[in-house]
MILUM-969001 format. One record per atom (N, C-alpha, C): residue in three letters; x, z, y. Coordinates in steps of 0.1 Angstrom, whole numbers, plus 2048, in hexadecimal, padded with zeros to 3 digits. Each point is the difference from the previous one (the first is absolute). Example, Ala and Ser with C-alpha at 12.3 -4.5 7.8 and 13.67 -1.06 7.14 Angstrom:
// MILUM-969001
ALA88484E7C7 ALA7F780080C ALA80980080C SER7FC7F980B SER80980080B SER7F880880B 
//
This chain:
// MILUM-969001
METE3940A398 MET80180880D MET80D8087FF SER80780180B SER80C809801 SER7FB80E802 SER80980A7FF SER7FD80E801 SER7FB80380E ALA8017F880A ALA7FB80380E ALA7F57F7804 GLU7F87FB7F7 GLU7F57F7803 GLU7F38067FE GLU7F67FC808 GLU7F28057FE GLU7F77F5803 ILE7F48007FA ILE7F67F6802 ILE7F680580A TYR7FD7F880B TYR7F6803809 TYR7F77F3801 ASN7F48017FD ASN7F67F5801 ASN8067F47F9 GLY8068027F4 GLY8057F57F8 GLY80E7FB805 THR80680680A THR80D7FB805 THR80A80B7FD VAL80C7FC7FB VAL80B8097FD VAL80780380D VAL80280D803 VAL80780480B VAL80B8097FC ALA80D7FE804 ALA80B8087FC ALA80580880B ASP80580C7FE ASP80880780A ASP80E7FC7FF LYS8067FA80A LYS80D7FA800 LYS80B80B7FF TYR7FD80C803 TYR80A80B802 TYR7FF80B7F6 ARG7F68017F9 ARG7FE80B7F6 ARG7FD7FB7F3 SER8058067F6 SER7FD7FD7F2 SER7FA80C7F9 HIS7FC7FF7F4 HIS7FB80B7F8 HIS7F2804805 MET7F87F7805 MET7F3803805 MET7F57FA7F6 HIS8037F57FA HIS7F67F97F8 HIS8077FB7F3 GLY7F87FB7F7 GLY8047FA7F4 GLY7FF8097F4 GLU8057FB7F5 GLU7FE8077F3 GLU80780E800 ALA80C801807 ALA80780D800 ALA7F980B808 GLU7F67FC808 GLU7F9809808 GLU7F28037FC LYS7FC7FA7F4 LYS7F28027FC LYS7FB80E7FE ASN80A8097FD ASN7FC80E7FE ASN80480980B THR8057FA80B THR80480880C THR7F5808806 LYS80280C803 LYS7F6808807 LYS8027FF80F TRP7F77FA807 TRP8017FD80E TRP7F880B808 ARG80680480B ARG7FA80A809 ARG7F27FC805 HIS7FE7F4803 HIS7F47FB806 HIS7F97F67F7 GLY8028017F3 GLY7F97F87F6 GLY8067F37FD GLY80A7FB808 GLY8067F37FD GLY80C7FF809 PRO8087F57FE PRO80C7FE808 PRO7FC7FE80F PRO809804809 PRO7FE7FE80E PRO8027F2805 ILE7FB7FD80C ILE8027F3806 ILE80880280D TYR80C7F9801 TYR80980280B TYR8007F580A ASN7F57F9802 ASN8007F4809 ASN80380480E LEU7FA80B805 LEU80380380E LEU80E804803 VAL8068097F8 VAL80E804803 VAL8097F57FC ASN7FD7F77F7 ASN8097F47FD ASN8007F780D GLN7F57FF807 GLN7FF7F880C GLN80980680B VAL7FF80E801 VAL80880780A VAL80F7FD7FD PHE8038017F3 PHE80E7FE7FB PHE8057F2804 GLU7F87F67FC GLU8047F2802 GLU8017FD80F GLN7F8806808 GLN8017FD80F GLN80B807807 GLY80480C7FA GLY809808807 GLY80E8027FA ARG8027FB7F4 ARG80D8027F9 ARG80B7FA808 THR80C8057FF THR80C7FB806 THR8087F87F7 LYS7FE8017F3 LYS8087FA7F6 LYS7F67F97F6 GLU8057F47FB GLU7F97F97F5 GLU80A7FD7F6 TRP8008087F5 TRP80B7FF7F6 TRP7FE7F57F7 PRO80B7FA7FB PRO7FF7F57F6 PRO7F98057F4 LYS7F87F77FA LYS7F98047F3 LYS80A8037F5 GLY7FD80C7FA GLY8098047F5 GLY80C808805 SER80380180D SER80B807805 SER7FF80F7FD LEU80B807801 LEU80080F7FE LEU7F780680B GLU8017FB80C GLU7F880680B GLU7F17FE7FD GLU7FC7F47FC GLU7F27FE7FD GLU7FB8097F4 THR8098017F6 THR7FD8087F4 THR7FE80F804 VAL809805808 VAL7FF80E804 VAL7F3802809 GLN7FE7F7809 GLN7F4801809 GLN7F38007F8 ASN7FF7F77F6 ASN7F48007F8 ASN7FF80C7F6 ALA80B8047FB ALA80080C7F7 ALA7FB80C808 VAL80580280C VAL7FB80C808 VAL7F17FF803 LYS7FC7F4804 LYS7F27FE803 LYS7F78037F4 THR8057FC7F4 THR7F98027F4 THR7FF80F7FD TRP80C807802 TRP80080E7FD TRP7F6808809 GLU8007FC80D GLU7F6806809 GLU7F27FD7FC MET7FD7F47FB MET7F37FD7FB MET7FC8097F4 GLU80A8017F7 GLU7FD8097F4 GLU7FD80E804 LEU809805809 LEU7FE80E805 LEU7F3803807 SER7FC7F6807 SER7F3801808 SER7F47FE7F8 HIS8017F77F6 HIS7F37FB7F9 HIS7FF8037F1 LYS80B8037F9 LYS7FF8047F2 LYS7FF80F7FF THR7F88057F6 THR7FE80E7FF THR8098077F5 GLN8067F87F8 GLN8088057F5 GLN80E7FB801 LEU80A8097FF LEU80E7FC801 LEU8047F77F5 GLN7F98017F4 GLN8047F87F5 GLN7FC7F1802 ASP7F77FD80A ASP7FD7F3804 ASP80A7F9809 PHE809808806 PHE80A7FA809 PHE80A7F77F8 LYS8037F5806 LYS80A7F77FA LYS80D800808 THR80080680C THR80C7FF809 THR80A80B7FE ILE7FC80A7F9 ILE80980C7FE ILE8008047F2 ASN8098097FC ASN8008067F3 ASN7FA80E803 PRO7F48027FC PRO7F980D803 PRO80780D7FC GLU8087FF7F5 GLU80780C7FC GLU80C803809 LYS8067F6806 LYS80D802807 LYS7FE800810 PHE7F47FB804 PHE7FE7FE80F PHE80180D807 LYS80780080C LYS80080B809 LYS8007FA80E LEU7F8805809 LEU8007FB80E LEU80780A809 PHE80A7FC807 PHE808808809 PHE7FD7FA80E VAL7FD80880A VAL7FE7FB80D VAL80780980A ASN8097FB808 ASN80780780B ASN80780D7FB GLY8067FF7F5 GLY80880C7FB GLY7F780B7FA ARG7F37FE7FF ARG7F880A7F9 ARG8028007F1 GLU7FC80A7FA GLU8008017F1 GLU7F87F57FA GLY8047FA7F5 GLY7F97F57FA GLY7F38047FA ILE7F67F8800 ILE7F38037F9 ILE7FE7F67F5 SER7F98047F5 SER7FE7F77F5 SER7F67F6803 GLY7FE7F67F7 GLY7F77F6801 GLY7F1805801 GLU7FE80A7F7 GLU7F2806800 GLU7FD80780D GLU80A807805 GLU7FD80780D GLU7FF7F680B THR8087F5800 THR7FE7F580A THR7F37FA7FF LEU7FB7FD7F4 LEU7F37FA7FE LEU7F580A805 ARG80180D7FD ARG7F680A805 ARG80080080F LEU80B801807 LEU80180180E LEU7FB7F3807 GLY8047F57FA GLY7FE7F3807 GLY80C7FC808 SER8017F3803 SER80C7FB807 SER80180680E TYR7F6801808 TYR80180580D TYR80580F800 ASN7FA8087F8 ASN80480E800 ASN80E8027FA ALA8037F97F5 ALA80E8017FA ALA80B7FB80A LEU7FD7F5807 LEU80A7FB809 LEU80180680E LEU7F5807804 LEU80080580E LEU80180F800 LYS8038077F5 LYS80380E801 LYS80C802809 THR7FF80B808 THR80B80180A THR80380F802 SER80C803804 SER80480D804 SER80080380F LEU7FA7F6807 LEU7FE80280F LEU7F780C802 LEU80280780B LEU7F780B804 LEU7F27FA802 GLU7F68097FC GLU7F37FB800 GLU7FB7FA80D LYS80580580B LYS7FB7FB80D LYS8047F2802 PHE80A7FB7F9 PHE8057F2801 PHE7FA7F77F6 GLN7F88057F7 GLN7FA7F87F5 GLN7F37FA804 TYR7FF7F3802 TYR7F37FA803 TYR7F97FD7F3 TYR8077FF7F5 TYR7F97FF7F3 TYR80680B7F8 LYS7F78087FA LYS80380C7F8 LYS7FD7FD7F1 ALA80A7FB7F9 ALA7FF7FC7F2 ALA7FA80B7F8 ASN80480D802 ASN7FC80B7F8 ASN7F1803802 GLU7F97FA80A GLU7F2802803 GLU7F77F57FB GLU8067F67FB GLU7F97F47FC GLU8007FE7F0 SER7F57FB7FB SER7FF7FD7F2 SER8047F17FF PHE8017FB7F4 PHE8037F27FD PHE7F57F8808 GLU7F48037FE GLU7F57F8806 GLU7FF80180F SER80280C805 SER7FF80280F SER80C7F9807 SER80B8007F9 SER80C7F9806 SER7FE7F1801 HIS7FA7FA7F6 HIS7FD7F2800 HIS7F57FD80B ASP7F6809801 ASP7F67FE80A ASP80680080E VAL809809803 VAL80680180D VAL8087F3803 PHE8087FB7F7 PHE8087F4803 PHE7F87F3800 GLN7F68007F7 GLN7F87F3800 GLN7F780080C THR7FC80B805 THR7F980080D THR8087FC80B ALA80C805801 ALA8097FD80C ALA8067F27FF PHE8027FB7F4 PHE8067F37FE PHE7F77F77F7 PRO7F47FC805 PRO7F77FA7F7 PRO8047F37F9 ARG80A7F9806 ARG8067F47FA ARG80C8037F7 GLY80380D7FF GLY80B8047F7 GLY80D802808 PHE80A8057F9 PHE80D803805 PHE80A7F77F8 ALA8057F5806 ALA8087F77F9 ALA80E8057FD TRP8077FA7F7 TRP80D8057FC TRP8097F47FC GLU80D801805 GLU8097F57FC GLU80E8057FE VAL8087FA7F8 VAL80E8037FE VAL8077F880B LEU809807807 LEU8087FA80B LEU80E7FC7FA SER8068087F8 SER80D7FE7FA SER8018077F2 VAL8077FA7F7 VAL8048067F3 VAL80F801800 TYR80580C7FE TYR80E803801 TYR8078017F3 SER7F88037F5 SER8068007F3 SER7F57FD7F6 GLY8037F97F5 GLY7F77FD7F6 GLY80080A7F4 PRO7F87FE7F6 PRO7FF8097F5 PRO80E8047FA PRO80180C7FB PRO7F68097FC PRO7FB80980C VAL80880280B VAL7FB80780B VAL7FE7F780C ILE7F47FE804 ILE7FC7F780B ILE7FF80780D ALA8087FC80A ALA80080680D ALA7FA7F580A PHE7F6804807 PHE7FA7F680A PHE7FB80780C LYS7FF7F780B LYS7FA80480C LYS7F27FA801 PHE7F6807805 PHE7F27FB800 PHE7FA80280E ARG7F57F9802 ARG7F880180C ARG7F18017FC HIS7F9809806 HIS7F28037FD HIS7F880080D TRP7F57F8801 TRP7F97FF80D TRP7F27FD7FE GLY7F880480A GLY7F27FD801 GLY7FB80280E PHE7F37FD802 PHE7FA80180D PHE7F580B800 MET802809809 MET7F680B801 MET7F37FC806 GLU7F87F97F8 GLU7F37FB805 GLU7F58097FD GLY80380C7FA GLY7F680A7FE GLY80580D804 SER7F880A800 SER80480D804 SER8098077F6 PHE809809805 PHE8098087F7 PHE7FC80E804 LYS7F88077F7 LYS7FC80D803 LYS7F980080E GLU804808809 GLU7FA80180D GLU8057F680A HIS8097F77FC HIS8077F7809 HIS7F87F27FF ALA7FC7FB80C ALA7F87F4800 ALA8097F47FD PRO7FA7F57FB PRO8087F47FD PRO8067FA80C THR80C7FB7FE THR8087FA80C THR8027F17FE GLY7FF7FB7F3 GLY8037F27FD GLY80E7FD800 GLU80980A803 GLU80E7FE800 GLU8067FF7F2 LYS80C7F9800 LYS8078007F3 LYS80880D7FE VAL7FF8057F4 VAL80880C7FC VAL80A7FB7F6 GLU80C802802 GLU80B7FB7F8 GLU80A80A7FC LEU8048007F3 LEU80980A7FB LEU80B7F87F9 LEU80D805801 LEU80B7FA7F8 LEU80580B7F7 GLY8057FC7F5 GLY80580A7F6 GLY80B7FA7F7 PHE8058097F8 PHE80B7FC7F6 PHE7FC8067F3 ASN8027F97F5 ASN7FC8057F3 ASN80A7FD7F5 LEU80180A7F7 LEU8087FE7F4 LEU7F78017F4 CYS8017F77F7 CYS7F88027F3 CYS8077FA7F5 
//
């Protein structure tokens, strides 16, 4: 079995976009929910809505899968030493010019809170990262987007050692978001990243 394969009812099922979920290298991994996640629903949203299909082994596909794997690790692994996508001693997350935060702090906050902190006035904040825990932040977004929030690379502008790329993030608001009723509408974000 490859590192992204799992057995269900005797059938091997692989996640095409994320690695470091299964296999010998993950046998001691501490998982937030007892085992590796299953991304079938968001993979389907991705495959039906992506605008690019990168050639196998291309830099674009490699970056796309690495970021998806990093997000999986951040959301589902509980110990930074189990991460394979970053160097835990050197990692810093910088978002929109804010001060960088360590890997441990990013893991404690969770992806939503770390990425959605803002300096907007409170009256303009529909999501208040400083009022959410790791768990409550995931509950909020999994309720609002029950099939997940898909992610794709649109362009890669430079390769290693510093990778610059444009991305697209989208999902369908098929559940409620706090006091806001579901609309079924697509929510779509574009961004730029350096890593």
